[in-house]
C-alpha positions in Angstrom: 121.9 108.8 87.3 123.7 106.0 85.6 125.0 103.8 88.5 127.7 102.2 86.3 126.5 98.7 86.9 125.4 97.6 83.4 126.8 94.1 82.6 127.6 93.3 86.3 126.3 90.2 88.0 124.5 90.0 91.3 123.4 87.2 93.7 120.4 88.3 95.8 119.1 86.0 98.5 115.5 85.6 99.6 114.4 87.5 96.6 111.0 86.0 95.6 109.2 88.8 97.4 109.5 91.7 99.8 112.8 93.6 100.3 114.9 91.0 98.5 112.7 91.2 95.4 113.0 95.0 95.6 116.8 94.8 95.5 116.8 92.4 92.6 114.5 94.5 90.6 116.4 97.7 91.2 119.7 96.1 90.3 118.2 94.5 87.1 116.9 97.9 86.0 120.5 99.1 86.1 121.4 96.3 83.7 122.7 93.8 86.2 122.2 90.1 85.5 120.7 88.6 88.7 120.6 85.2 90.3 117.8 85.1 92.9 117.2 82.5 95.6 114.3 81.6 97.8 112.7 78.4 99.3 109.5 78.5 97.3 110.0 77.6 93.7 106.7 78.8 92.4 106.9 82.3 93.8 110.6 82.5 92.9 110.0 81.7 89.3 107.1 84.1 89.1 109.4 86.9 90.3 112.2 85.8 87.9 109.7 86.1 85.0 108.5 89.5 86.3 112.1 90.9 86.4 112.9 89.5 83.0 109.8 91.1 81.5 110.5 94.4 83.2 114.2 94.8 82.5 115.3 92.3 79.8 118.3 91.1 81.8 119.3 87.5 82.4 117.6 86.2 85.6 118.6 82.8 87.1 116.4 81.4 89.8 117.6 78.8 92.4 115.0 77.4 94.7 116.8 76.3 97.8 117.4 76.8 101.5 120.3 79.1 101.4 121.0 78.4 105.1 122.2 74.9 104.3 125.5 73.8 102.7 123.6 72.1 99.9 121.6 75.3 99.2 124.7 77.4 99.1 126.5 74.9 96.9 123.6 74.9 94.3 123.4 78.7 94.4 127.2 79.2 94.0 127.3 76.7 91.2 124.8 78.9 89.3 126.5 82.2 90.3 130.1 81.5 91.4 131.6 84.9 91.0 129.1 87.7 91.5 130.2 91.3 91.4 127.4 92.1 93.9 126.2 90.0 96.8 123.0 90.8 98.7 122.5 88.6 101.7 119.1 88.3 103.2 117.1 85.9 105.4 113.9 86.0 107.3 114.2 87.0 110.9 113.9 84.4 113.7 110.6 84.3 115.7 109.9 86.8 118.5 109.6 85.7 122.1 111.1 85.8 125.6 114.8 84.8 125.9 113.8 82.5 128.8 111.9 80.3 126.3 114.9 79.8 124.0 117.4 77.0 124.3 120.6 76.3 122.4 118.7 75.0 119.4 116.8 78.3 118.9 120.0 80.3 119.2 122.0 78.1 116.9 119.2 78.4 114.2 119.1 82.2 114.5 122.9 82.5 114.3 123.0 80.1 111.4 120.5 82.0 109.3 121.3 85.6 110.2 125.0 85.5 110.8 126.8 82.4 109.6 125.0 82.0 106.3 125.9 85.6 105.1 129.5 85.0 106.3 129.8 81.8 104.3 128.5 83.5 101.2 130.9 86.4 101.6 133.8 83.9 102.2 132.9 82.1 98.9 132.7 85.2 96.8 134.8 88.1 98.1 138.2 86.9 97.0 137.1 87.0 93.3 135.8 90.5 93.9 139.2 91.5 95.2 140.9 90.0 92.2 138.6 92.1 89.9 139.2 95.2 92.0 135.4 95.7 92.2 132.8 94.2 94.5 129.8 95.1 96.6 128.4 93.3 99.6 125.1 94.5 101.0 123.6 92.7 104.0 120.0 93.2 104.7 119.8 93.2 108.5 117.3 95.0 110.6 116.6 98.3 112.3 116.8 96.3 115.5 120.6 96.4 115.2 120.4 100.1 115.8 117.5 100.1 118.2 117.0 96.6 119.7 113.5 95.3 120.3 113.0 93.4 123.5 111.0 90.5 121.9 113.4 90.1 119.1 116.4 88.9 121.1 117.4 86.2 118.6 117.5 88.7 115.8 119.2 91.4 117.9 122.0 89.0 118.8 122.6 87.2 115.5 122.3 90.3 113.3 124.6 92.3 115.6 127.2 89.6 115.3 127.1 89.9 111.5 127.3 93.7 111.8 130.5 93.4 114.0 132.1 90.9 111.6 131.4 93.1 108.6 132.7 96.2 110.3 136.2 94.6 110.4 135.9 93.0 107.0 135.0 96.3 105.3 138.3 97.8 106.5 140.3 94.9 105.3 139.0 94.9 101.7 138.4 98.6 101.0 141.8 99.0 99.4 140.7 96.6 96.6 137.6 98.5 95.5 135.3 96.2 97.5 132.7 97.7 99.8 130.8 96.0 102.6 127.7 97.7 103.9 124.4 96.9 105.7 120.9 98.0 105.0 118.7 98.2 108.1 115.0 98.2 107.4 112.5 99.6 109.8 108.8 99.0 109.0 108.2 98.3 105.3 105.0 97.3 103.6 105.8 93.6 103.0 104.0 90.3 103.4 105.8 89.8 106.7 104.6 93.1 108.2 101.1 92.4 107.0 101.2 88.9 108.6 102.5 90.4 111.9 99.9 93.1 111.9 97.1 90.5 111.2 98.4 88.5 114.2 98.5 91.6 116.4 95.0 92.5 115.4 93.6 89.1 116.2 95.2 89.2 119.7 94.0 92.7 120.4 90.5 92.3 119.1 91.0 95.2 116.7 90.6 95.2 113.0 93.6 94.8 110.7 93.1 98.4 109.4 93.0 99.8 112.9 96.3 98.2 113.9 97.9 99.0 110.5 96.9 102.7 110.6 97.9 103.0 114.3 101.4 101.7 113.5 101.7 104.1 110.5 100.7 107.0 112.7 103.5 106.2 115.2 106.1 106.7 112.5 107.2 110.3 111.8 106.7 109.7 108.1 103.2 108.6 108.8 103.6 105.7 106.4 105.6 102.5 105.8 108.5 102.2 103.4 108.2 100.4 100.0 110.2 97.6 98.6 111.0 99.8 95.6 112.6 102.5 97.9 114.6 99.9 99.6 115.8 98.3 96.4 116.9 101.6 95.0 118.9 102.3 98.1 120.6 98.9 97.7 121.3 99.7 94.0 123.0 103.0 95.0 125.2 101.3 97.6 126.3 98.9 94.8 127.0 101.8 92.4 130.4 103.1 91.2 129.4 106.4 92.8 129.2 104.7 96.3 132.8 103.3 96.1 133.9 105.5 99.1 131.1 104.3 101.3 132.0 101.2 103.3 131.6 99.7 106.7 128.3 101.6 107.3 124.8 100.7 108.5 122.1 102.6 106.5 119.0 102.8 108.6 115.8 103.1 106.6 112.9 103.6 108.9 111.0 106.8 108.0 112.6 108.6 111.0 111.4 106.1 113.7 114.8 105.9 115.4 115.0 108.9 117.7 118.7 109.3 118.0 121.2 111.6 116.3 123.7 108.9 115.3 
């Protein structure tokens, strides 16, 4: 299927690896010129080179902390008017809410709610003027099924979800859609690091914990960044122009509800 995106431009955050990289690669394969950001310059440039070699599109890399005004300014100077915005940021640390003070909450809200909103605010009016735009926020399956030790993420990402639900209805008439992608367990560096930590604490091997977690998922596996990226690309397509204000949960069937 031709997604009708050739010649469009995209800004994809936290795209040096994992799900952000998957989104950038899938969009690039559709002929989208991409600007990618991440904190680590070396990994980011390696990803940029990989995407260029695989797709032939123009790839611009901006090594920065997108949660800071300076990082956003540098990024928007490189890509001031994207047709597609994919927001993404690492989740805040787990823990018990009794251990968190105002500083921890502010950091979580800043990274996982306010930063996406600032990026949307900086780019959406130009999408409206062009009568085409796609905003996809990478949030978390915890928005749908909160996880007790991820209170910081539950709160901040749910705030972003609520904001975007209203925004999506405001801008739909202009050909601009706003949706959220909610990942469950995906085979990423983050999941492998968390699994390694859990294995060390439990005295089990990495493979034991990894396989046990896969067995608990109805699909009996973890998702791939490629699958996630292709879902993002579809949400950005011309065919998905009537889909807005939604939360697409990708978790292999882990969520047990009907809605």
